[in-house]
C-alpha positions as CSV (number, residue, x, y, z in Angstrom):
1,M,18.2,25.4,36.7
2,T,21.4,23.6,36.6
3,E,20.1,20.7,34.9
4,Q,18.2,23.0,32.3
5,R,21.2,24.9,31.4
6,S,23.2,21.5,31.1
7,A,20.5,20.4,28.8
8,A,20.3,23.6,26.8
9,S,24.1,23.6,26.0
10,P,24.4,20.8,23.7
11,R,21.1,21.9,21.6
12,W,22.8,25.4,21.2
13,R,26.2,24.0,20.5
14,A,24.4,21.7,17.8
15,R,22.8,24.6,16.4
16,W,25.7,26.7,16.3
17,N,27.8,23.8,14.3
18,A,24.5,23.7,12.1
19,F,25.1,27.3,11.0
20,R,28.9,27.0,10.7
21,F,28.6,23.9,8.8
22,P,25.7,23.9,6.7
23,I,26.6,21.4,4.4
24,N,28.1,17.8,5.0
25,Q,31.2,17.5,2.8
26,E,30.6,13.7,2.5
27,K,27.1,14.4,1.2
28,Q,28.0,17.1,-1.1
29,A,30.5,14.5,-2.8
30,L,28.0,11.8,-3.1
31,L,25.5,14.1,-4.7
32,R,28.2,15.3,-7.0
33,A,28.6,11.5,-7.9
34,R,24.9,11.1,-8.2
35,W,24.1,14.0,-10.8
36,E,27.2,12.9,-12.8
37,A,25.8,9.5,-13.0
38,L,22.2,10.6,-14.1
39,P,21.1,10.1,-17.9
40,N,21.8,13.6,-19.7
41,E,18.2,14.3,-20.3
42,L,17.4,14.0,-16.7
43,R,20.0,16.6,-15.5
44,T,17.4,19.3,-15.6
45,P,17.3,22.7,-13.5
46,N,14.1,21.3,-11.7
47,Q,16.1,17.7,-10.7
48,L,16.5,16.9,-7.0
49,A,18.1,13.7,-7.6
50,G,22.1,14.7,-7.4
51,R,21.2,18.2,-6.3
52,H,19.4,17.6,-2.9
53,L,18.9,13.9,-2.3
54,T,21.2,10.8,-3.6
55,H,18.2,8.6,-2.9
56,C,16.2,6.8,-0.3
57,G,17.5,3.4,1.1
58,F,15.8,0.4,2.2
59,T,16.6,-2.8,4.0
60,T,15.7,-6.4,2.8
61,G,14.8,-7.7,6.6
62,A,12.3,-9.8,7.9
63,S,9.6,-10.7,4.9
64,Y,7.0,-12.1,7.1
65,C,3.3,-10.3,7.0
66,S,0.2,-11.5,8.6
67,F,-1.9,-10.1,6.0
68,R,-2.7,-11.3,2.6
69,C,-3.5,-8.3,0.7
70,T,-4.8,-8.5,-3.0
71,H,-1.9,-6.2,-3.9
72,C,1.2,-7.5,-2.4
73,Y,5.1,-7.4,-3.7
74,L,6.1,-10.2,-1.5
75,P,6.8,-13.6,-2.9
76,A,4.8,-17.0,-2.0
77,N,7.0,-18.0,0.4
78,A,7.6,-14.6,2.4
79,N,6.5,-16.0,5.7
80,E,8.7,-18.9,5.4
81,V,11.8,-16.8,5.3
82,P,13.9,-16.6,8.3
83,I,14.6,-13.2,10.1
84,P,17.9,-12.1,9.3
85,S,20.4,-12.0,12.1
86,L,20.8,-8.4,13.7
87,A,24.5,-8.5,12.7
88,Q,23.1,-9.1,9.0
89,M,21.0,-6.2,9.6
90,K,23.7,-3.9,10.7
91,E,25.7,-4.8,7.9
92,Q,23.1,-4.0,5.2
93,I,22.5,-0.5,7.1
94,D,26.1,0.1,6.9
95,A,26.1,-0.3,3.2
96,N,23.0,1.9,2.8
97,R,25.2,4.4,4.8
98,R,28.1,4.5,2.5
99,F,25.6,4.8,-0.7
100,Q,23.4,7.7,0.9
101,G,25.9,9.6,3.2
102,P,24.5,11.2,6.2
103,G,21.0,12.2,6.8
104,G,19.5,9.8,4.0
105,G,16.2,8.5,4.3
106,L,16.5,4.3,5.1
107,Q,13.1,2.2,5.0
108,I,13.0,-0.4,7.4
109,T,11.1,-3.0,5.3
110,G,11.0,-6.4,3.9
111,G,7.5,-7.6,4.8
112,D,5.9,-6.5,8.0
113,V,8.9,-5.9,10.1
114,A,6.9,-4.9,13.2
115,D,4.8,-7.9,12.8
116,A,7.3,-10.3,12.4
117,Y,9.6,-9.1,15.4
118,W,6.6,-9.0,17.6
119,R,5.5,-12.5,16.9
120,A,9.4,-13.9,17.1
121,G,9.5,-12.3,20.4
122,R,12.4,-10.0,18.9
123,Q,11.0,-7.0,20.1
124,L,14.4,-5.6,21.4
125,E,16.2,-6.7,18.3
126,L,14.1,-4.3,16.1
127,I,14.6,-1.4,18.6
128,E,18.4,-2.0,18.3
129,I,18.0,-1.9,14.4
130,V,16.6,1.6,14.6
131,R,18.9,2.7,16.9
132,Y,21.9,1.5,15.0
133,A,20.6,3.4,11.8
134,V,20.1,6.6,14.0
135,R,23.6,6.0,15.3
136,V,25.5,5.8,12.1
137,G,23.6,8.9,10.5
138,L,20.6,7.6,9.1
139,V,16.9,8.7,9.3
140,P,15.0,5.4,9.9
141,M,11.3,4.8,8.7
142,L,9.6,2.0,9.5
143,M,7.3,0.6,7.2
144,T,4.2,-1.4,8.2
145,H,0.7,-1.9,8.0
146,G,0.5,-1.1,11.7
147,Q,-1.8,-3.4,13.1
148,T,0.6,-4.8,15.8
149,L,1.8,-1.1,16.8
150,L,-2.2,-0.3,17.3
151,E,-2.7,-3.3,19.1
152,H,0.7,-2.9,21.3
153,P,1.2,0.9,21.4
154,E,3.9,0.2,24.1
155,F,6.2,-1.4,21.2
156,L,5.8,1.9,19.3
157,E,6.6,4.1,22.0
158,A,9.8,1.7,23.0
159,L,10.8,2.3,19.4
160,V,10.5,6.1,19.2
161,V,12.1,6.6,23.1
162,E,14.6,3.6,23.2
163,G,15.3,3.4,19.5
164,G,15.2,6.9,18.3
165,L,12.5,6.1,15.8
166,R,10.8,9.2,14.3
167,Q,9.0,8.2,11.1
168,V,6.7,5.4,10.4
169,A,5.0,4.7,7.3
170,V,1.3,3.0,7.8
171,H,-0.2,1.0,4.7
172,I,-4.0,1.6,4.7
173,D,-6.2,0.9,1.9
174,M,-9.1,-1.6,0.6
175,T,-6.6,-4.2,-0.8
176,Q,-5.6,-5.1,2.7
177,A,-7.0,-8.7,3.8
178,G,-6.3,-9.3,7.8
179,R,-7.1,-5.9,9.2
180,H,-9.0,-6.6,12.6
181,G,-12.5,-5.1,12.3
182,Y,-12.3,-4.4,8.7
183,P,-12.9,-7.3,6.6
184,I,-12.1,-6.6,3.0
185,N,-15.3,-8.1,1.6
186,R,-17.3,-5.4,3.6
187,L,-15.3,-2.2,2.5
188,T,-17.2,-0.5,-0.3
189,S,-15.0,3.0,-0.1
190,E,-11.8,4.5,1.3
191,R,-14.3,6.1,3.6
192,D,-14.9,2.9,5.5
193,L,-11.3,3.1,6.9
194,H,-11.2,6.8,7.8
195,P,-11.7,5.6,11.6
196,L,-8.9,3.6,11.3
197,R,-6.7,6.8,10.1
198,E,-8.0,8.5,12.9
199,A,-7.1,5.8,15.3
200,F,-3.3,6.1,13.9
201,T,-3.5,9.7,14.1
202,E,-4.6,9.5,18.0
203,L,-1.8,6.9,18.7
204,A,0.8,9.1,17.6
205,S,-0.3,12.1,18.8
206,N,-0.5,10.5,22.2
207,I,2.9,9.3,22.2
208,R,4.2,12.9,21.0
209,Q,2.2,14.1,23.9
210,R,3.8,11.8,26.4
211,T,7.3,11.6,25.4
212,G,7.7,15.4,23.8
213,L,9.2,13.7,20.7
214,P,8.3,14.4,17.1
215,L,7.1,11.4,15.8
216,E,5.8,11.7,12.2
217,L,3.5,9.0,9.9
218,A,3.4,8.7,6.2
219,H,0.4,7.3,4.5
220,N,0.6,4.7,1.9
221,C,-2.1,3.5,-0.2
222,T,-2.2,1.1,-3.1
223,V,-4.4,2.5,-5.9
224,T,-6.7,-0.2,-8.0
225,E,-9.8,0.1,-10.0
226,R,-11.5,-0.9,-6.7
227,N,-10.7,2.1,-4.9
228,I,-9.6,4.9,-7.4
229,D,-12.7,6.8,-7.2
230,S,-12.3,7.2,-3.4
231,V,-8.6,8.6,-3.6
232,A,-9.5,12.1,-3.5
233,E,-11.7,11.5,-0.4
234,I,-8.5,10.3,1.3
235,V,-6.8,13.4,0.7
236,R,-9.7,15.5,1.5
237,W,-9.9,13.6,5.0
238,F,-6.3,14.5,5.9
239,L,-6.4,18.0,4.6
240,A,-9.8,18.9,6.5
241,D,-8.0,19.1,9.9
242,P,-4.3,20.6,10.0
243,V,-3.9,18.3,13.2
244,R,-4.0,15.2,11.0
245,S,-1.8,16.8,8.5
246,R,0.7,17.7,11.0
247,I,1.2,14.2,12.0
248,W,0.8,12.7,8.9
249,R,3.3,14.6,6.5
250,I,3.6,12.1,3.5
251,L,0.5,10.7,1.8
252,S,2.0,8.2,-1.1
253,F,-0.2,6.8,-3.6
254,Q,0.9,3.7,-5.4
255,P,-0.8,2.7,-8.6
256,E,-0.7,-1.1,-8.7
257,A,2.3,-3.1,-10.3
258,N,2.1,-6.5,-11.5
259,T,4.7,-7.9,-9.2
260,G,4.5,-10.4,-6.3
261,R,1.4,-12.1,-5.1
262,T,-0.5,-9.1,-6.7
263,V,-3.9,-10.2,-8.2
264,F,-3.9,-7.4,-11.0
265,S,-6.9,-5.6,-11.9
266,A,-8.8,-6.1,-15.3
267,H,-8.7,-2.5,-15.9
268,P,-5.4,-0.9,-14.2
269,V,-5.3,2.6,-13.3
270,T,-2.7,4.6,-14.6
271,P,-0.3,7.2,-12.8
272,K,-1.7,10.1,-14.8
273,I,-5.3,9.2,-13.5
274,V,-4.4,8.7,-9.9
275,W,-2.6,12.3,-10.2
276,Q,-6.0,14.0,-11.4
277,K,-7.6,12.2,-8.4
278,L,-4.9,13.7,-6.2
279,C,-5.3,17.0,-7.5
280,H,-9.2,16.9,-7.2
281,G,-8.9,15.9,-3.8
282,M,-6.8,18.8,-3.0
283,G,-8.8,21.1,-5.0
284,L,-5.6,22.7,-6.7
285,Q,-4.6,21.7,-10.4
286,L,-0.9,21.0,-10.1
287,D,1.9,20.0,-12.2
288,G,3.2,17.0,-10.6
289,S,6.5,17.0,-12.2
290,A,7.3,20.4,-11.9
291,Y,10.2,19.3,-9.8
292,L,11.7,16.0,-10.4
293,G,13.0,13.1,-8.2
294,G,14.7,10.8,-10.6
295,H,12.5,10.1,-13.6
296,P,9.0,12.2,-14.5
297,D,7.5,8.5,-15.0
298,C,8.3,7.2,-11.5
299,N,7.3,9.7,-9.2
300,Q,4.7,12.8,-9.3
301,G,4.2,15.1,-6.3
302,A,3.6,18.7,-4.7
303,S,4.6,20.0,-1.5
304,L,1.6,22.0,0.5
305,L,2.2,24.7,3.3
306,V,-0.3,24.3,5.9
307,E,-1.7,26.8,8.2
308,Q,-1.7,24.9,11.6
309,N,-4.8,27.3,13.1
310,G,-7.3,27.6,10.3
311,G,-6.1,24.7,8.2
312,R,-5.8,26.7,4.8
313,Y,-3.1,25.5,2.6
314,F,-1.3,26.3,-0.7
315,P,1.6,24.9,-2.8
316,L,4.7,25.3,-1.0
317,L,6.4,26.4,-4.4
318,P,4.6,28.8,-6.8
319,N,5.1,27.4,-10.3
320,D,5.6,30.7,-12.1
321,E,9.0,31.0,-14.1
322,K,10.7,33.4,-12.1
323,T,10.2,31.1,-8.8
324,K,11.2,28.1,-10.8
325,R,14.4,29.9,-11.9
326,L,15.3,30.7,-8.5
327,F,14.6,27.3,-7.0
328,A,16.9,25.9,-9.5
329,D,19.7,28.2,-8.5
330,I,19.0,27.2,-5.0
331,L,19.3,23.7,-5.9
332,A,22.4,24.0,-7.6
333,T,24.2,26.2,-5.0
334,V,22.9,25.2,-1.7
335,G,20.6,22.1,-2.6
336,A,22.9,19.7,-0.4
337,I,21.4,21.3,3.0
338,S,19.7,18.4,4.8
339,T,16.2,19.4,5.3
340,M,15.6,16.7,8.0
341,T,13.4,17.9,10.8
342,T,13.1,14.9,13.1
343,D,16.2,15.3,15.3
344,S,16.6,13.1,18.2
345,E,16.1,15.7,20.8
346,G,13.0,17.2,19.1
347,A,14.8,20.5,18.5
348,S,15.7,20.8,14.8
349,P,18.8,22.6,13.5
350,L,17.2,22.8,9.8
351,P,16.5,26.7,10.3
352,Y,20.3,27.2,11.4
353,R,21.4,25.1,8.4
354,V,19.5,27.3,6.2
355,A,20.8,30.3,7.8
356,G,24.4,29.5,7.7
357,A,24.0,28.2,3.9
358,F,22.3,31.7,2.9
359,A,24.9,33.6,4.8
360,R,27.8,32.3,2.7
361,H,25.6,33.0,-0.6
362,P,24.2,36.9,0.3
363,R,23.2,37.4,-3.4
364,L,21.4,34.1,-3.3
365,A,19.4,35.1,0.0
366,V,18.7,38.9,-1.5
367,R,17.1,37.2,-4.6
368,G,15.2,35.1,-2.3
369,L,13.8,37.6,-0.1
370,C,13.0,39.9,-3.2
371,R,11.1,37.1,-4.8
372,A,9.0,36.4,-1.5
373,A,8.2,40.0,-1.5
374,A,6.9,39.9,-5.0
375,L,4.9,37.0,-4.5
376,I,3.4,38.4,-1.2
377,A,2.1,41.9,-3.2
378,S,0.5,39.5,-5.7
379,G,-1.1,37.5,-3.4
380,Q,0.2,34.7,-4.4
381,I,1.5,34.3,-0.6
382,P,-1.5,35.2,1.4
383,V,-0.9,37.7,4.3
384,P,-2.4,35.4,6.7
385,F,0.2,32.7,5.7
386,L,2.5,35.2,6.2
387,R,2.0,35.9,9.8
388,A,2.0,32.1,10.1
389,L,5.3,31.7,8.7
390,I,6.7,34.2,10.8
391,T,5.5,32.8,13.9
392,G,6.2,29.2,13.2
393,R,2.3,28.1,13.0
394,V,2.9,26.3,9.8
395,H,3.9,22.9,8.3
396,T,4.3,21.2,5.2
397,I,2.6,18.0,3.7
398,N,4.0,16.1,0.6
399,I,1.3,14.3,-1.7
400,G,2.6,12.1,-4.7
401,T,2.4,8.9,-6.4
402,H,5.2,6.2,-6.8
403,N,4.7,4.3,-10.1
404,F,6.8,1.4,-9.6
405,M,7.5,-0.9,-13.0
406,D,6.6,-5.0,-13.3
407,A,8.7,-7.8,-13.8
408,R,8.4,-8.2,-17.4
409,Q,9.4,-4.2,-17.8
410,V,12.4,-4.5,-15.7
411,A,13.7,-7.6,-17.5
412,N,13.3,-6.0,-20.7
413,A,15.3,-2.9,-19.5
414,P,18.3,-3.4,-21.9
415,N,15.8,-3.2,-25.0
416,D,13.6,-0.3,-23.7
417,P,15.7,3.0,-23.2
418,V,12.7,4.4,-21.0
419,V,12.9,1.6,-18.9
420,Q,16.6,1.8,-18.5
421,A,16.9,5.5,-17.7
422,R,14.0,5.1,-15.0
423,L,16.4,2.5,-13.3
424,D,19.4,4.5,-14.0
425,A,17.9,7.6,-12.5
426,C,16.1,5.8,-9.6
427,V,15.6,7.5,-6.1
428,F,14.5,4.5,-4.2
429,K,17.4,1.9,-3.9
430,G,18.5,-0.4,-1.1
431,A,22.0,-1.9,-0.7
432,V,22.0,-5.7,-1.7
433,K,25.0,-8.1,-1.9
434,N,25.9,-9.3,-5.0
435,R,25.7,-13.1,-4.6
436,A,28.6,-13.8,-7.0
437,T,30.9,-11.0,-6.0
438,G,30.3,-10.3,-2.2
439,D,30.3,-6.7,-3.1
440,W,27.4,-4.2,-1.8
441,E,25.4,-2.8,-4.8
442,A,22.6,-0.1,-4.4
443,V,19.7,-1.7,-6.3
444,P,16.5,-0.1,-7.4
445,M,13.1,-1.3,-5.8
446,C,11.7,-2.4,-9.1
447,A,14.8,-4.6,-9.7
448,M,14.5,-6.1,-6.1
449,N,10.7,-6.9,-7.0
450,Q,11.4,-8.6,-10.4
451,S,14.2,-10.8,-8.8
452,R,11.9,-11.9,-6.3
């Protein structure tokens, strides 16, 4: 009994502090600077950058990868590049933290870092990298094709338990060459890879059950002319079972970009076509730019609210004008609240942050309640979802596209105002040291790919 009380005390203290101080002042200052740096035409009421997020960060770590995919942003000599030292990685993490502020998402990437550190016998080093990112206040996400973690689940469990890892992005699609049991020349559809997706679902579920920790997965997929017709099938597979969508919280689709060692399609797909396929898979016609994350040419997306019992889902944010105006006011007033839910102890203070923020803005809270009542009365929020919301039996899943630019586009940015605006508004930037000055700079991923 005494042990239970001692464990509960810090948890309630964290919740109380979340209610008292829902918005971090450092984060708010960084968001303000980010907003002021946006191109004027992108400072719109539905803009998330500068209101809710600065940007997602990334590390340029181990570039080794055992796969030889047809679409890859890595350079030809990637496997010959030495793994950075632990001190170098921590320096990168510190620089990202300065640019992002507390609670920022940080992709631990390069090539396949899990693959690289496992093969080098430096597993403890990767665990320390993740642990350090958590310690300085970031939320690390390990980017991987996942084969090493699938074959050595104890490595993933150590990253979760000892490192504090809560998010893993697994890249699965028909462009991958080197996946055991799934030779690229035998794949005819993304449906052929569903058993692999199920294996990762079981892996994450087992670790969650054993550890009690909230491990979440993201699904990355490159879209080419070869798999465009089965993109909708991927979405349907995830949405068919709420157990899957509760573990896989992000479905990210990247139309191919002519960068790195990519074998570019003769008839490359467009972001517009990819979004149409995603809507077809959801069974919903949604505006992918209703809410912006940077430039509309870079990202499209939507969040769904999923009922955990029946698996029914609908858009998290209705697209009517009144709701959009309310959401814009919420962004402008309390958008700096961190919505990260994967806290180290598995008990998120998010509800307490939200309650604390709205307690300081009661008129906004009343507007929100009135709008929710109107949506319920009109049937836009079905009653079963209302019951699920009240009892906490719902979760969200984010589905979208990320459209990278190729090297020629980036190189021509000074002559192309649209490309320059995309770079200026980028929400995917990593801390990179300027070789000439020694200063750290936040560099867009597209610019990094162009410089490889």
